[in-house]
N, C-alpha and C positions, 0 to 999 in steps of 0.2 A: 666046030663053032669056037671053041677055046683057042684053037690055033689061029683062027681068023682075027679074033680080038687082039691076041698078042702081036700079030703082024701089024695091025692098025696102030697100036700104042707105040710100037717100035718106030714106025714110020713117022708118027706125030712127034716123038721124042727127038728125032733127028732134025725135023723142021724147027722145033723149039730151040735146040742148041744152035742151029744156024742163025736163027733170029737173035738169040742172046749175044752171039759173037759179033753179029753185025751192029747191034746196039752199043756194045762196048767200044767197038772201033769208032763209031760216030761220036760217042761221048768223049773219047780221048782226043779226037780231032778238034772238037769244040773247046775243050779245056786248053789245048795247046794254042789255039788261035787267040783265046782270051788272054793267056799269059803273055803272048807276044805283043798284043795291043797294050796291055798294062805296062809292060817293060818299056815300050816306045814312049808312052806317056810319062813315065818316071824319068827317062833320060832327057826328054825335051823340056819338061817343067822343072827338073831339078829337085823335086819333092819326093818323099818316100811313097811307094805304092800303097803300103799298109801302115799308116802312121801309128795305129794302135800297137804295132809290134816294135816301134822305135821309142826308146826312152825320151821323155821330154826334157830338154836342157834349157833352163832359164838363163838368158844372157846376163852377164855381170853388168851392173850399172856403170856408165861411163862418167868420168869426172868432168866437170865443166867449170869454166872461169866464173860463171854466174852462180852465186850460192843459192842453194835451195831454201835456206833459212837466213834471216837477217843476222848480221854480225853482232848487233847490239839488241838485247831484249829489254823491253820495258818492264818486265817482271822483276821484282826485287823483294827482299825481306829484311826485317830489322830485328836486332837482338839487344837485350840489355835493359836496365831499369829505365833509362831515358831514351831507349831506341838509338843509342849512340853508334852501335855496330851496324853497318850496312852491308848486305850481301847482294851484289849485283851479278848480272850474267853477260858474259862476252863469248861469242861463238865463232872463233877464227878457224881456219884450216890448219891442221897439223902438217908441218913439212919436215920436222926433224927433232932430234934429241941432242942434248949437250950437257956435259958435266964440266964444271969450272969452280976452282977454289972451294972444294968440298960441298958444292951445291949442285943440284940437278934441275934441268930446265926442259920444257917443251919449247921448240922454236915454231912459232905460228905465223900465219900470214892472213891479212884481211885487207879490206878497202876502207879508207877513212872517209870522212864527210866531204872531202874534196875530190873523191873518186880516184885516189892514189893508192897504189898497192904498197902496203907496209908490212914489216916484220916486227915481232915483239917477243921477248922471252917471258915464259910463264914459270915461275918458281913452283916446284912440286915437292921436293924433299931435300934434306941436307941441312947445312949450318945456316942459321939466321943471324942478323946483326945483334940480336939479344943474347946470343951465346947458346940458345936452345937448339938442339938438333931435332929435326922432324924426320923420322925414319920411314913413315908410310903416309900414303894419301888415299882417301876414299874414292873409288871409281863407282859411280852410280850407273846401273844398267838400264834404268827406266822402269816405269810401272809403279809398283807400291813403294812407299818410303822405306828406306833401309835395304832395298834390293841392290846389293852391290858388295864390294870387297875392299878391305884395306890392303893396299899393295905397295911393295917396295918399288924403287925406280926401275930396276931390271924387270920386275914382273909387269909393271905398267907398260914398258916398251913392247912387251909381247901381246898386250891386250888392245892397243890402239893402232889404228891404221893410218899411215901417211896419206895425205891428200884428201882426207875426210874432215868435215867440220866436227868440232867437239865443243861442248858447253863448259866454260870455265866459270864456276861460281867463285868470284873473287871478293876479298875483304876490302872494305873501305870504312871510314868512320867520320862522323861529323865533328867539326871543331878541332882544336889542337890537343884535346885531352879525351880520355875515355875512362870508364869505370873499370879499374884493374881487378876488382873483385870478380868481375865476370870471367876472368881468365881461369878461375878455379873450376868453373863449370865447363868452359870451352877452352881446353888447355892450349890449343894451338893459336888462339886469337892474338895474344900478346906477342908471340913469336912472329906471326905474320904481320902484325902491325908494325913491328920494328923494321920490316922491309920497306914499308911506306915511309916511316919516319926517317930512315936513312936516305931517302930520296926527296925529303921535304914535300911529300905529296898530300898526306892526310886525305881530304875528300876530293882531291883534284884528279884522281886517276882516270876516271871516265872522260873528263875533258881532254886530257892528254891523248888518250887513245883516239877519240873522235877527230881531234885536230891533226893527228898523224905525227905528233911530237914523240917519237918512239926511241930516239937516240939514248942509249944507256937506260932505257925504261925497263923495269921488271914488274910484272903483275904477280901478286901473291895468290895462288890458288888455294881455296879452302876445300873444294870438291871439284872433281872432273866428272862430266856426265856424257853418256852416249845419247841421252834423250835431249833433243833440241827444242827450243821454244820458237813458235811461229810469229811472235810479236815482240 
């Protein structure tokens, strides 16, 4: 009796092994067919078969002749006992850097009110007509006030990208005079004002920019910002 049971188990074991081998062969055939179909789809569509295995690469933004933000912002602020200092915002595209006569400039491009493409220099550091040297400029990163760094011209060149718009907070003032005691609190104001006075601009800088009268024009930057204004 024992010998008979052992014979049956042996016989059934052989059948089971044959069935298992057959099942494995069928499974391999199915997997192979699926892989071939997926590969054909991948080649024909040009897309990865398993996108979750491929790192996602975000394309770099392309530069356009049409600005994403206006060149002139209506936002401005005033400083001083009689609000004589005016800080306005100009948002041109940066196209280059230049050093001349111990002064350093951004070379920028924008479209004036007549829809003409113009270039203008932005004074950032160096010697001013007042005789005061400005060695650093504040680059504002955006977000909370004070979120930025005081940078030399060489450092600034490494932080700004050509072809991108930047916001220039530039100095202007009302009338022909200003309260010079304000300079004790805002040390660069009088030095920057001397750039305007040297050009006989006073409060006319924005009008010159909008009209496109940029020959020999220099804009005095108080702050440069990566954060742009939409209006």
